[in-house]
Phi, psi and omega in degrees: 000344179300327182294326177295317178296321178296320176300320179299324177300314182289327176294314179299318180294317180298318179293321178300315180293319181297313181294321177294320179300328180271006171092013180279152184290134178295339183296326179255331183286332179295309177293328178297314181289330174296324178296321177299315178301317181293323179298316178297330183278350184302318182297326180273352180092116179287343183123157184300129177080002182260143173224179178299323181293312181291334176299323178279309188288334182253298187291310181295310185290326178291322177297313179294318183292318180296321178295317179301313182297317185291318191249002179301317179304319180292316177297314184298307182290324178296321180291319178295314178303312180296322181291321177294319176298329181284304187291332178279351180084002182296313180295318181293322179296318177295316179298317180297323179295321178293320180296316179298326180289323185268314182089164183284349177300323177251062187299321182297313179296325181292341175268318184293315187297315175299321178296319177299314183297317182291321179295316180291338177279001173103357179285136180307139182300329179291320180291325180303323179303314183290329180285318189276330186303312180300322178292315179297324178300314180293322180294313182292328176293315179295325180275354180058047177254139181308133182298333182291347176273349184292318180304325179297317180292318179296313181297319180296320179289320185275319186255007188260232189303322183289346180277330190226335191253334183282128182303135175083008180299137182277004179291148189295339177297337176266344183269327184303313182298338180302323182295328186267332187245358179065037185252185179244173182297334183258027182304136176049063185297324180293322175296320179301312183293323177295319178295322178302316180293316184289334184258315186290317184295308178299322180296315179295315181298323178296311181296323177295321179294326178293320178293317180294322178295320178298320178296315181298324182276359178077017177279134190236170179291135176238127183301146175268111183294343182267353184260129177245117178287131182266127176263140183285134178267156177092191183293145178299148178286147181293159184297335181273005187297340179300336179297328179291345174271347181266316189296312180301317175299325177296321177300315179301313183297313183294313183294321183282314189265324182268312179276336178055050179266000177097159186290326181295312179296318181300315181289322178299316180291326177293320177298313179299317179298315180296321178296317180293320180293334182246035184304323178300340180257026187302333181292336181271350187285315182298315174300327179294324177298315179296315181296316179296319179299316179295320181294330181295332182294319179298313182298312184285332177293317178301314181292319180297321178297320177295321177296323177301319176301313179296328180293324175290318177304320185294334185261354180276154184301329181296336180293324178298319178294319179297317181292326176299320180290327185275321188287314181070199185272330182063030184278354179214159176305321181298308183294325182290312182292321178294319178299314181295318179300317180293317183296314181293318177302313183296315183284329173294323176292322181296324181267344185066030183210126178296310182289321180294312179296322179296316179299315181293317180299315183282330172300317185278324192236350186303315182294324177294315180296319180295319179296318179292323178295317179296324182294328181255006177075030180268131178297124180301343178302326180288326175296317178304308187291319178297320179298315182295313180298316184292334179297335181265025179259266185286001178298332188272042173282172189305336184268005179296132184299321179295320179294317177300322180294311184293324178290318180295317182291331180275353184057043176238153179263166174303319182299323182283323194230352187288335181305314181295322178293318181301315184283310187282331189246352180239298186291313181295311178297322179297314178295320180297319180295320178292321180295317178298319179299319179292313182298310182290328177296326179282329182282327186282000000 
């Protein structure tokens, strides 16, 4: 009967992706699809004392709630930090400086690089979308590139390499494995840099080729009637203001990676630094705190709901069969790293969340992987890095909360813009994570 339950997992996942692709809210489709998974599992037995009702009220809600409790401080402070960087113009000044340096000739890079810089600087990936989109809109208009290609560049910059592959990134996808493997933020730096090359370069070249093809075919920028560009009120910002966009991210990096005081302290000090650097704009800061706090709820609720779906998947009999297929023997570095890459990719895809899938994968399998690594003398740092890199692969399926956010904010549909996201942010990273696992497995 386990095979029936396994089929139910894939049916629930397929339905989740389909409903998300059609624009339905993850808040209701995640528990609905979890219910489908549970129905398929009834014949094999949900477990002692479990029913469809308790599967929702206990298993689903505890999974979503535990994730919320654990990671709300990071989402909350990250959103406030990003909003203050936004309203004070610090993030925009840094982005504009990068754009002036690059120019509209390399419009794709001019969108990706600011998003990468802001993400690596500790700003929540969800907040980066809101900061970068107005700038990207102006760049693509000046370069006369179709607006429907913009979500792919923003998503690649915000949810791509800087989230999982650059050593020391403060994003939670790099922090979660530390809890399970006893590692640091800069675990396996050479593996990180190799993954950065294998994932970032092909992804960028693909997006650049799409822009060049659009130019050759004569497809041009078309204004978005729903988007209103906001002009800044008050005195113009000084020419050196871009520095205020550099210093707070540096504070995050130093506090998190060198002092190792944790992400909460790092974000608090970055917020304080940004406020002090922008003291003349102090009247705008308190409203930004409220706005950022409210915005953090949407981001973490979407992710928590996806984690709840994964939590139900984890308790049905089909999951045991799935883990048997994924874990393998772990008798060599190659089999262990490839197994972990596959497991994290699959579970990140199942939840539509890099952090959610990573948490579920390591909750279920982390101790097994660590024991197998210790048995063969493999440094857990490699487990950390493969897990982090793999979390940024299949997570970006149509039901991913970040993808839904960037498409909604860009006023583009999945049909118009998801192809670029699928290739640059899903297929290339997933293949890259598996390739890195194979290469390092053979070398170690």
